[in-house]
C-alpha positions as CSV (number, residue, x, y, z in Angstrom):
1,M,-18.6,144.9,83.2
2,G,-20.3,145.7,86.5
3,L,-22.9,147.9,84.9
4,G,-26.5,147.3,85.8
5,I,-30.1,148.3,85.2
6,G,-32.4,148.5,88.3
7,L,-36.1,147.6,88.0
8,V,-38.2,149.9,90.2
9,G,-41.9,150.6,90.6
10,L,-44.7,150.6,93.1
11,P,-45.9,147.2,94.4
12,N,-48.1,145.1,92.1
13,V,-47.3,146.9,88.8
14,G,-45.7,143.8,87.2
15,K,-42.1,144.4,88.1
16,S,-41.3,140.9,89.4
17,T,-43.2,139.3,86.5
18,T,-41.1,141.4,84.1
19,F,-38.0,140.2,85.9
20,N,-39.1,136.6,85.7
21,A,-39.5,136.9,81.9
22,L,-36.2,138.8,81.6
23,T,-34.2,136.1,83.2
24,K,-36.0,133.2,81.6
25,A,-36.5,131.7,85.0
26,Q,-39.0,132.0,87.8
27,N,-36.5,133.2,90.4
28,A,-38.3,136.4,91.5
29,E,-41.4,135.5,93.4
30,S,-44.6,137.0,92.0
31,A,-47.5,137.5,94.3
32,N,-50.6,139.7,94.7
33,Y,-49.4,141.6,97.7
34,P,-46.8,144.3,98.4
35,F,-43.2,143.5,99.3
36,C,-43.2,140.0,97.9
37,T,-39.6,140.8,96.8
38,I,-37.6,141.1,100.0
39,E,-34.0,141.0,98.7
40,P,-32.9,142.4,95.4
41,N,-32.7,139.7,92.8
42,K,-29.8,140.0,90.3
43,A,-29.6,138.3,86.9
44,V,-27.3,138.4,83.9
45,V,-29.4,138.7,80.8
46,P,-28.3,138.1,77.2
47,V,-28.5,141.0,74.8
48,P,-30.5,140.0,71.7
49,D,-28.5,140.6,68.5
50,K,-29.6,139.1,65.2
51,R,-26.2,140.0,63.7
52,L,-24.6,137.2,65.7
53,D,-27.1,134.7,64.2
54,E,-26.3,135.9,60.7
55,L,-22.5,135.5,61.3
56,A,-23.1,132.0,62.7
57,K,-24.9,131.1,59.4
58,I,-21.7,131.9,57.5
59,V,-19.1,130.6,60.0
60,N,-21.0,127.6,61.4
61,P,-19.3,127.8,64.8
62,Q,-19.4,125.3,67.6
63,R,-21.1,127.9,69.8
64,V,-22.5,131.4,69.8
65,Q,-21.8,133.8,72.7
66,Y,-24.0,136.9,73.2
67,S,-23.2,140.0,75.3
68,T,-24.9,140.3,78.6
69,I,-26.1,143.0,81.0
70,D,-27.1,142.8,84.6
71,F,-30.7,143.4,85.8
72,V,-31.5,144.0,89.5
73,D,-35.1,143.5,90.7
74,I,-35.6,145.9,93.6
75,A,-38.5,145.6,96.0
76,G,-41.6,147.7,95.4
77,L,-41.2,151.3,96.6
78,V,-44.0,153.1,98.3
79,K,-44.7,156.7,99.3
80,G,-42.4,157.6,102.2
81,A,-39.8,155.0,101.3
82,S,-37.0,157.6,101.7
83,K,-38.2,158.0,105.3
84,G,-38.4,154.3,106.0
85,E,-42.0,153.6,105.0
86,G,-42.8,150.1,103.6
87,L,-39.5,148.3,103.6
88,G,-37.6,151.6,103.9
89,N,-34.8,153.2,102.1
90,K,-32.6,150.1,102.1
91,F,-33.9,149.5,98.6
92,L,-33.0,153.0,97.5
93,S,-29.4,152.1,98.3
94,N,-29.8,149.1,96.0
95,I,-30.8,151.4,93.2
96,K,-27.6,153.4,93.8
97,E,-25.5,150.4,92.7
98,T,-27.1,150.4,89.2
99,E,-26.4,152.8,86.3
100,V,-29.8,152.9,84.6
101,I,-33.3,152.8,86.1
102,L,-36.1,150.9,84.4
103,Q,-39.3,152.1,86.0
104,I,-42.2,149.6,85.4
105,V,-45.5,151.5,85.3
106,R,-48.9,149.9,85.4
107,C,-51.0,150.8,82.4
108,F,-53.9,148.3,82.7
109,D,-57.1,147.8,84.7
110,D,-57.6,144.5,86.6
111,E,-59.9,144.4,89.6
112,N,-58.2,141.2,90.7
113,I,-54.8,142.9,91.2
114,T,-54.7,145.4,94.0
115,H,-53.1,148.8,93.3
116,V,-51.3,150.1,96.4
117,E,-52.7,153.6,95.7
118,G,-56.3,152.4,95.1
119,S,-56.5,153.3,91.4
120,V,-54.4,153.1,88.2
121,D,-52.7,156.4,87.3
122,P,-49.3,156.1,85.6
123,V,-48.3,159.7,86.0
124,R,-49.1,159.8,89.7
125,D,-47.2,156.5,90.2
126,I,-44.1,157.9,88.4
127,E,-44.2,161.1,90.5
128,I,-44.4,159.0,93.7
129,I,-41.3,157.0,92.8
130,E,-39.4,160.0,91.5
131,T,-40.2,162.0,94.6
132,E,-38.8,159.2,96.8
133,L,-35.6,159.2,94.6
134,L,-35.4,163.0,95.0
135,L,-35.9,162.9,98.7
136,A,-33.2,160.2,99.1
137,D,-30.8,162.4,97.1
138,I,-31.6,165.4,99.4
139,D,-30.9,163.2,102.4
140,T,-27.6,162.0,101.0
141,L,-26.5,165.5,100.0
142,E,-27.4,167.0,103.4
143,K,-25.2,164.4,105.1
144,R,-22.3,165.2,102.8
145,I,-22.8,169.0,103.3
146,S,-22.5,168.5,107.1
147,N,-19.3,166.5,106.5
148,L,-17.9,169.1,104.1
149,E,-18.6,172.0,106.5
150,R,-16.4,170.4,109.1
151,K,-13.6,169.9,106.6
152,A,-14.0,173.4,105.2
153,K,-13.4,174.9,108.7
154,G,-9.9,173.3,108.5
155,N,-9.2,175.2,105.3
156,D,-9.5,172.1,103.1
157,R,-9.6,173.6,99.6
158,D,-11.4,170.7,97.9
159,A,-14.0,170.6,100.7
160,K,-14.7,174.3,100.2
161,A,-15.1,173.9,96.5
162,Q,-17.4,170.9,96.9
163,L,-19.4,172.6,99.7
164,E,-20.2,175.6,97.4
165,V,-21.5,173.3,94.6
166,A,-23.3,171.1,97.1
167,K,-25.3,174.0,98.5
168,K,-26.3,175.1,95.1
169,L,-27.3,171.5,94.2
170,L,-29.3,171.2,97.4
171,K,-31.4,174.3,96.4
172,H,-31.9,172.7,92.9
173,L,-33.2,169.5,94.5
174,E,-35.4,171.3,97.0
175,A,-37.0,173.0,94.1
176,E,-38.0,169.5,92.9
177,N,-35.4,169.3,90.1
178,P,-33.4,166.1,89.5
179,V,-29.6,166.1,89.6
180,S,-29.7,165.3,85.9
181,T,-30.9,168.8,85.1
182,F,-28.2,170.6,87.3
183,E,-25.8,172.3,85.0
184,D,-22.3,172.4,86.3
185,D,-19.1,171.2,84.7
186,S,-16.7,171.7,87.7
187,E,-14.5,169.0,89.1
188,A,-16.2,169.5,92.4
189,F,-19.6,168.5,91.0
190,K,-18.1,165.6,89.1
191,T,-16.6,164.3,92.3
192,L,-19.9,164.7,94.2
193,K,-21.7,162.8,91.4
194,K,-19.1,160.0,91.3
195,E,-19.0,159.5,95.1
196,L,-22.6,159.9,96.0
197,R,-24.1,158.2,92.9
198,F,-27.3,160.3,93.0
199,L,-30.4,158.4,92.1
200,T,-31.9,161.3,90.1
201,A,-28.8,161.6,88.0
202,K,-29.4,158.2,86.4
203,E,-31.0,157.6,83.0
204,I,-34.6,156.4,83.3
205,I,-36.6,154.2,80.9
206,Y,-40.3,153.8,81.5
207,G,-41.7,150.3,80.9
208,A,-45.4,150.6,80.2
209,N,-46.9,147.4,81.4
210,V,-50.2,146.8,79.5
211,D,-52.7,144.0,79.0
212,E,-53.0,142.1,75.7
213,D,-55.4,144.6,74.2
214,G,-53.0,147.5,75.0
215,L,-50.1,146.0,72.9
216,A,-51.3,146.8,69.4
217,E,-52.8,150.2,70.2
218,D,-52.0,152.7,73.0
219,N,-54.6,152.9,75.7
220,D,-55.3,156.2,77.6
221,Y,-52.8,155.2,80.3
222,V,-50.0,154.7,77.8
223,K,-50.9,158.0,76.0
224,A,-50.7,159.9,79.3
225,L,-47.4,158.2,80.2
226,K,-45.9,159.0,76.7
227,E,-46.9,162.7,77.1
228,Y,-45.2,162.9,80.5
229,A,-42.1,161.1,79.2
230,S,-41.9,163.4,76.2
231,N,-42.0,166.5,78.4
232,H,-39.2,165.0,80.5
233,N,-37.0,163.9,77.6
234,R,-37.4,160.2,78.5
235,E,-38.4,157.1,76.5
236,V,-41.3,154.7,76.9
237,I,-41.2,151.0,75.9
238,K,-44.5,149.2,75.9
239,L,-44.7,145.5,77.1
240,C,-47.1,143.0,78.5
241,A,-45.2,141.4,81.3
242,K,-47.8,138.5,81.5
243,I,-47.3,137.6,77.8
244,E,-43.5,138.0,78.1
245,E,-43.6,135.5,81.0
246,E,-45.8,133.1,79.0
247,M,-43.3,133.2,76.1
248,V,-40.5,131.9,78.4
249,G,-39.3,128.7,76.8
250,F,-40.8,129.5,73.3
251,D,-38.4,129.1,70.4
252,E,-37.8,132.1,68.1
253,E,-40.5,131.0,65.6
254,E,-43.2,130.4,68.2
255,K,-42.3,133.7,69.9
256,Q,-42.6,135.6,66.6
257,E,-46.0,133.9,65.8
258,M,-47.3,134.9,69.2
259,L,-46.1,138.5,68.8
260,E,-47.6,138.8,65.3
261,S,-51.0,137.5,66.6
262,L,-51.0,140.3,69.1
263,G,-50.2,142.9,66.4
264,V,-46.6,143.7,67.4
265,T,-43.3,142.8,65.7
266,E,-40.8,142.8,68.5
267,S,-40.9,141.7,72.2
268,G,-41.1,144.7,74.6
269,L,-38.4,143.0,76.7
270,D,-36.0,142.7,73.8
271,Q,-36.5,146.4,73.2
272,I,-35.8,147.1,76.8
273,I,-32.7,145.0,76.9
274,K,-31.3,146.7,73.8
275,K,-32.3,150.2,74.9
276,G,-30.8,149.6,78.3
277,F,-27.5,148.4,76.7
278,D,-27.4,151.6,74.7
279,K,-28.2,153.8,77.7
280,L,-25.3,152.2,79.5
281,G,-23.1,153.6,76.7
282,L,-22.2,150.1,75.6
283,M,-21.7,148.5,72.1
284,N,-20.4,145.3,70.6
285,Y,-17.6,144.1,68.4
286,F,-17.4,140.5,67.2
287,T,-14.9,137.7,66.8
288,A,-15.9,135.0,64.3
289,G,-14.1,131.6,64.2
290,V,-15.1,128.0,63.8
291,K,-14.9,127.4,67.6
292,E,-17.0,130.4,68.5
293,V,-18.9,133.4,67.2
294,R,-18.8,135.9,70.0
295,S,-20.0,139.4,70.9
296,W,-17.6,141.4,73.1
297,T,-18.9,144.4,75.2
298,I,-17.0,147.7,75.2
299,K,-17.8,151.3,76.0
300,K,-18.6,153.5,73.0
301,G,-15.4,155.3,71.9
302,T,-13.0,152.5,72.9
303,T,-9.7,152.2,71.1
304,A,-8.5,148.9,69.5
305,P,-6.0,148.1,72.2
306,K,-8.5,148.7,75.0
307,A,-11.1,146.6,73.1
308,A,-8.5,143.8,72.8
309,A,-8.0,143.9,76.6
310,V,-11.6,142.7,77.0
311,I,-10.5,139.4,75.6
312,H,-7.2,139.3,77.5
313,N,-4.9,141.8,79.1
314,D,-2.0,140.5,77.1
315,F,-3.7,141.5,73.9
316,E,-3.5,145.1,75.0
317,K,0.1,144.9,76.3
318,G,1.5,143.4,73.2
319,F,-0.9,145.0,70.7
320,I,0.5,145.3,67.2
321,R,-2.5,146.0,65.1
322,A,-6.1,144.8,64.4
323,E,-7.5,143.2,61.4
324,V,-11.0,144.7,60.9
325,I,-13.9,143.8,58.7
326,S,-17.2,145.7,59.0
327,Y,-20.3,143.6,59.7
328,E,-21.9,144.7,56.5
329,D,-18.9,143.6,54.4
330,F,-18.5,140.3,56.2
331,I,-22.1,139.5,55.4
332,K,-22.0,140.9,51.8
333,Y,-18.9,138.9,50.8
334,G,-19.8,135.7,52.6
335,G,-17.2,135.7,55.3
336,E,-13.6,136.6,56.0
337,A,-12.1,135.1,52.9
338,G,-14.5,136.8,50.6
339,A,-14.1,140.2,52.4
340,K,-10.3,139.9,52.1
341,E,-10.5,139.1,48.5
342,A,-12.7,142.2,47.9
343,G,-10.2,144.3,49.7
344,K,-12.5,145.0,52.6
345,M,-10.3,143.9,55.5
346,R,-8.4,146.8,57.0
347,L,-5.3,146.9,59.3
348,E,-5.9,149.4,62.1
349,G,-3.4,150.7,64.7
350,K,-3.5,151.8,68.3
351,D,-5.6,155.0,67.7
352,Y,-8.4,153.2,65.9
353,I,-11.8,153.8,67.5
354,V,-13.7,150.5,67.3
355,Q,-17.1,150.7,65.6
356,D,-20.2,148.8,66.6
357,G,-20.4,145.6,64.7
358,D,-16.7,145.4,63.7
359,I,-15.4,141.8,63.2
360,M,-11.9,141.9,64.7
361,H,-8.8,139.8,64.9
362,F,-5.9,141.1,67.0
363,R,-2.2,140.7,66.2
364,F,-0.1,140.9,69.3
365,N,3.3,140.0,70.7
366,V,4.0,139.4,74.4
């Protein structure tokens, strides 16, 4: 769907290791020196969903197809990146192409892994990264203001409206406030946001990268990070990138045994993938047949015809109605036949808003 999550962080915080584990392949070089990632690595990652596995037990299909989201591993940022330090602001532009930011934050001590700032301090690290994002937004906005001023002199109404909002937003940013906290519902502001894709307007998830001992119980670094996140209305998901990478290739049973031995019930990366999917405003509906049990990705609030178009445009053009069974009823009554017999299959029209987990079959005529 063209929606992505960008992995950012200082060098040597475990970002590329996290990416390796996410993609189930060692295609992002991991090394103990800054800037080992030169070009952004992109990967399509399956979204874990146990509901599909349960559907497959009933339907016994030839294959199971999960939803996916895109992850982009962006080279480690450093202080001054917005002004060209390190590998410069080229990487800030890569973040611009994503919808959600996953900031990997180092929350462990290891004298064998160099920290670019000389010590481990999660809050300081976050502030360095987010200052660079803020400075990049200021630079972007100043360039737009200069352009708008020229247009406004020619009595361009839209330019004048945008210029007024842009100047207010610039003051907001210069006071070290992100775009996400700027309150304005004008069309001018919506246009600026859409066209400039501000970095500080994006949703941020913090990935607290800990060592093995930090998984079961929060260490002081994680506690400090969670306090900061709470004050900024953001979420923290704890993971051990090293362990996640070690579990690449494990089957589900082996993975669960490993996690339980470490005192946790769910992989940090699985949590990140699902949380990222949610932050992107996405949800799933399912189709369940003997050839395939499949998850289809749609935006929350999508109508039945628009949901049908995800399978094929003709489904929307010739939409008649949708046969719908909730996931809970499908499982409870042992499949489609049982749900129909219990009166749990509904016929829904063009105005129906698809619900997460609906099992759907579309009737159409082209």
